[in-house]
N, C-alpha and C positions, 0 to 999 in steps of 0.2 A: 374429121369436117362434116357438116350434113351433106347426104346422099339423094340425088336428082334420079328418077325414075323416068324413064320414055312418054309419060303423059303427062312429063312439062310441071310436075305436081314436088318439093321440096319434102323430103323425108324429115320424119323428128329423128334427131340423134339418139344414140343410147347412150350418152354420156350426162343423161339425167343430174343435176348437181343439186340435190332440196338444199334450200338458205337454212332453215333451221339448224342444220348441223355444222356450219360455220359459228351461225349466231350461239348456239352453246357451248361450245368449243371458248369462246372470248367471252364467255357468260361466266363461264366455270372457271378460267385464268382471271379474270379479274381483281381477283381479292378485296380485301375488305374495305381499300379505299379506290373504286376504282375509276378510270374516265367517261366521265359521262357524255356521251351526244345525245341534246335532246333533240325532237323533229315537235313541229304542232304546223298543223293547217287550220287554218281559219277559213269559215263559209259563210254564208249568206247570218244576217244577224247575230254574230258573236258567236254561233258553234263555233268550238273548238276542238280537233280532237290530236291528243300526244301520244308519242313514243319515242322512248327513252333508251338508247343502246349502251349496254356497259363493256367497256373494254381494259384490260391491263393496261398498265401506262408504262411509257417509254417503247410501245412499240419499234421493232424494229424496223428500217428503210425496206427493207426487202420484202415484206410483205404485206407493205400500205397499200400499195395498188388492190390488193384485193379486199383489203378493208373497206375502202374508198367504195368499192365497186356494191361491196356489202350493204353497207350505210345508205349509200343511193338508193338501192333496192328497196329497204324498209322504207325511205321517202317516197318513193313514188307508190307503192303500194298503199301508204294511207292517203295518200294523195286520190286512189282511183277509189278506197274503198268508201270514206268518208266526204272526198268532196273540197275544193278548196280554191282563194284567190290570193292567199296570202299564207308564206312558208316563212314560218321562225327558226333557226338554228342556234343552236351553240354548241360548242366543242372547240375541238385543236384546228386552229388555221388549216391544217395539212387536208382535215378531211372536209371542212364547210366550206371554204370557201373554192376549194373546184365543184363540189355541188351544187352550190350560190349560181355558178357560171356556166352549169348543164342549166338551169331552167332559167333560162333567160329567152329572148327572141331569136338569137343566133347558136344557140346551147343546142345541147348533146339532146335536149328534152326539149324542144321548141316545140315537136307535135303538143307536148301536156301545155304547157304554156300558152300556145292559141288556140287549144281547144276550148280551156278552164275560163282564159281571160274572154270567149265568145259568151260561154255559160252563163258566166256571171255578169257580163257588160259591163265591167270596168278594168283598169288596170291589175295586171299583175305582177305579186311583189315580192322580193327575197328580204329578209331583216336577218342580220347575225346579230347575236342577246348574247350578254352574260345568263348563266344559268339560272342564276337569282331572278331576273327579270322574264325569264320563260313563261308564258302563259299555262295556264293548266288547263287539263280536260272540260269542258264544258257541251256534253252532249244535248240536244231535244227528244223528249221521250211524251212520245201520245201514246198511254194506254187504249190500245182497244178491247170494250168488251163485246162478246155479241148479243149487240143489238137489234132488236128482231120487231121493236116493235111499229106501231105506223105505215105508213103507205109508202115504199124506198124501192127508190130504181138503184140499181147497181150496171154500170158499163165497162167493155174490155174492149180498147183500142189497139189494134195489131196490124200487122202491114198490108192483109190482104184481104181484112172483113175486121169486124168489129162486133162485137156481144153485148145486148143489152138483156138486160132481167130487170125485172118487178116483182116486189114482194110486197105479203099484204100479212101483218103480223106475223112474219118468218117463213111464209107459204108462200111458194112460187106461182105466180100467178101467169106469167109472162113473160117468153124466154125466145129470142130470136139473134140467127147471124145474118150481118149487113153484109155484102160484099162492098169494097170500097178499093180506090187505087190512090191513098194520097201520096206515094211517092213519088207519082209523076203529074201531080198536080199545082201548079204556080202560082195559084189564085186561092186563099186562104179561106176566101168564100165559101170554096167544095167542103171543105172540113169542116164548119161552121152548120152548113145546111146539110150536108150528113148528117152529124151526130144532132141537130135539133129534131130532124126529120125522126130520127130514131127516138129519141128521147120520147115525143110527142106520142106517137104509137104505143110506148111502153103504160105513156098517161092514163091514156085513153082506156088500156087492160085496168085501170085503180080507178074506173071511173072521174078522171080528171081532177082528184087531189093527191098532191105528192107532198110528202111530208121530209124529203130527206134524198139527196143526191149522192153517191160514191163511186168514182172510177179507179180503175187503172189502166195504163199505158206504157207502151213501148218507150225509151227514149230516155232520156235527165228531164230529173224537174229541180226548178230550185223554187221552194216556196208548192205555188200552183201556178207557174211558171215554167211552158217549155224549154230545155234547151234543146244542144244541136241535138237531130233527130232525123231517122230514115222518112219519120213521118211526113217531116216537110223540108225533104232535101231538094224537090224542085223549088220551092218558093227560098230554100236560099240560095242556089245556085243559078236559077233563073230571074227572081224576083227581088234582092236583098231588101227593096227600100218599103215590100209589106212583114219582114222578117219580125217586127216586133205585132205587129195586130196577128201572124201567126202564132207567134209565142204566148200571146197573151189567150187564147184560145179558153181557158178553161176561165179564165175569170169572167171572160162575156157571157158565156155560160151560168156562171153561178151569179152574174147580176141579172140578169134576164130572170130565172127563176125563184131566186129570195127564198130559197131552203139554204139549212145546214147541207154543206157542199164540202167534201176530201175527196182529193183525186192524190194515187201513191203510183209507185214508180210498180211495173208489172211483175216484178221480182218480187218486191215487198207485198204484194197481194196475196202472190203464190204460197207464201210465207206463212201467213195470214191465214189462206184456206186450211193450211197442213195445222196450222196449231188450235184452227176452230173444231177440225172434224176430229184431231189425235189428239185434242186437249193437253198438249205441250205449249213449251215456251224455249226460249233458247233455242231457236231453229236457224240457222244458216243452212236455205233451200239454195240449190245450185241445179240449171235448166242448163242441159245438154240440146242446145239446138242449132241452129244456123250458125250461133257463138254462143258464148258461153253469159247467161242471164243469172243474176244472183240477189237473193232478197233477205231481210234477217229482221226476226224479230226477237228481243231481246230479254233474258232470264226473266225482265219485269210480264211480259207480256205486250210491252211499247214499240211503235215505232218509233224509227230512230230520224228520219230524213236524210240517211245517208243515202249516197248515190248507187253503190254497191255497183261498180260499174269494173266488175273483176278481171274481165276478159282483157282488160287493157292492162293489169296490176300482174308482177314478174312473179312468176312460181319457180323458175329454174335457172340458175346462177350462170350455167353454161355459154359463154359469148357465142358459142357456134350452134344455137340451140334457131327451130325455125323461127322466122322472124315473119311477125304479123304486117300483111303489106300497107294497112292504112298507116298505121300509126308509124314502121319501120325498127319497132322495138321486139328483140328477140325475147324468146323464154315466156312470154305472156299468156295469160289462164287461156286465152280465146283457141292458142294451140295445141291445147291439151283436154280438154274439155269442151269441143262440139264437135260437129260433121267435117271442120277444117280436120281434127285430130286424126280422126277416123280416115280421110282420106290419106294422108300423110303417111299415117301407120301402115294403110291398106297397099299404098305403092309400093312402100319401102318389103312389106314383106311378099310383092309379088302380083300384087291384082295387075289388071291391065286396064284402064279403061279410055275410051275413046277422047279425046280434048275437048268435044263437044260436049261430054256429058257433063249436065250439074250437079254439085254435092251433095240433093236431096235423092237424087237418083244413083248417084255412085253408092250412098248410106244404106240404102235397101238392097244394092248387088251386095253388100257385104252382111245387110243383116240376113239375106238368104243365106248366103254361104254361111254363116253361123249354125243357125238351125239345121242345116245338113253337118254339123260336124267337121268343118273343112278347118284342118288345123293353122291355115294362113290367118280366116276371119276370128277365128278364135283369138289367136296370139294378140291381134287386134284391140278385144274388150279385156285381154288380160293387163295388157301395158298402158292400157287408160285407169283400170282400178290400182295399177303399182302407183300410178300419178298422182291418184289420188288420195290416196295412203297417206303420203308424204303432206299433199295440199294440204290434208285435215288438220296436221301438227302446224305448218306455216299459217295455213289462217286463225286459228287459235291465238297467235299471239297478236291479233289484232280485232277479233272478235271473239264476246264471250258468248261462248254456247255450248250447250250439251248435248243437240239434234243436230246431225246432218242431215240433208233430205235430198236424193236427185232423183233426179227429172225429167223430161224433155226426150226427143224422138230416139236421141243415141240410146237412152235407158230401156228404151222398146225391149222386149222378147228376151231369147236368153241370153244374147249380150248385155243386157244392163243386168241381166241374174250375174252373170263374169264378173261385171266392173264391182257391182256391190259384192259379194261372197269376196273378190281380190284384195278391195279394199278396206275388207273385215280385217281377215285373215296378216293385211299389209299393215296394219296399223297396230295390230298385236308384235308383230315384230318387229317395227318401227320405235313404240312406243307403248310398253305396253298400261302403264299405269294408266294414258290418257285415252287407250283403246276403253279402261273400265270407265271412264268419265265420259264417252262419246258415244250417242247410237248413232251408225248409222243407217239410213233405213231410204225404204220409196214408199210415196203416199199409197195406201189401200184404195181400192174404189171409189172408198166415200167421198172420200178426198178430192181424186181424179171427177164425182160427178158434181161435188157441190161447184166449182168453175170459179174464176177470178169477179166474172160478173157478179155473183151472187155474195162471193165473200166483199168486194167493196161495198155492195148494199150496206151491207151492216156494220161500216166505217162510222159512217157522221154519227152524233150524237143528237137528235132529237129534246129540244129542247121545253119543258113539259110549263 
């Protein structure tokens, strides 16, 4: 069982169970004519992500509960990787029917049901189909080139401040951070006025002529429409009648400026910054901050529009793993690759924190201890590195990437170096062939200097 410490947090169980191991076992024993369980999630504009699980036929009843759990974890991972409002399932009734029940208003995955119903603004559906009628993968691809021509503005919206940069033919002529408090503002006019004022200031630095605007934002997006996000928390909770107005912030800005306008999840733009500066593609970027934020650039150098909210995607099959307090689910990414993970592990290994101390301050304590080579602190980072090595194998089941970039506050200093090296060595031990194919790295100083606002400015294409 998960252990509790005196500071009131819950420890991370040592019994980490990587999903790839049982998945590989079932695939290995599936034979020439396997039982296929097909999973597909449809999201906006008919885009669909599909994943198939191959099983041996006539699985004994004693192991069926474990197989159902594994398949459901795959269902959930695809959902939080790609997004979706409709789940299609095909396979034996003993697998697909209980999973279909889970993804209902009163099922085990009622949090997911409610989240995505709200995100897409339409009923959440589940349909069981014959295999031959299952939809195929249909992914969005927006190839992003290093667009530097013209007068461009880029913005990066965070929870406590936002940054705006102005570029003139690729040269940064303006860059400024603007403090704001969007989470506690119940009127969407606050968000619009603040962002508009920043854009106007950047436009003045360009002599008033703006050819394109690109943006990066925290939270989920469906196209250019904001989904459930901490930026809108006060509006959603205190002023729900203004919800649609708040979520259409970016389309309002686009209509007003009448220039090419693009906005993407901050994780995707972070991956893009790495792609631009390091001239790589096929990048999965994992930012370990207050939670786990993920972005993806496919091997063609394209953004896909996937939501990649892997903070809620499972990485550990252990039912006794630490639970995320928002979704209530066990073994999800936020509990392994974030400040939450550092806190849980630190408590488990003997750190004592005042109950009033927030996670960022606890992280600083552990980081300072690591720099002083405290064995307890070093063990925290070694464990996160071990988790990451297994997660690389699991993430590759659902993303096509050859580069895994880690960043964020948790990766600062000696602790980050330990995570990186442990992950690399762990991957070689877990899957030597995959270790040859995937480069696990941290962005260099050039990538850090580029910043998300500058990278975002380079996304829109200016029509000649």
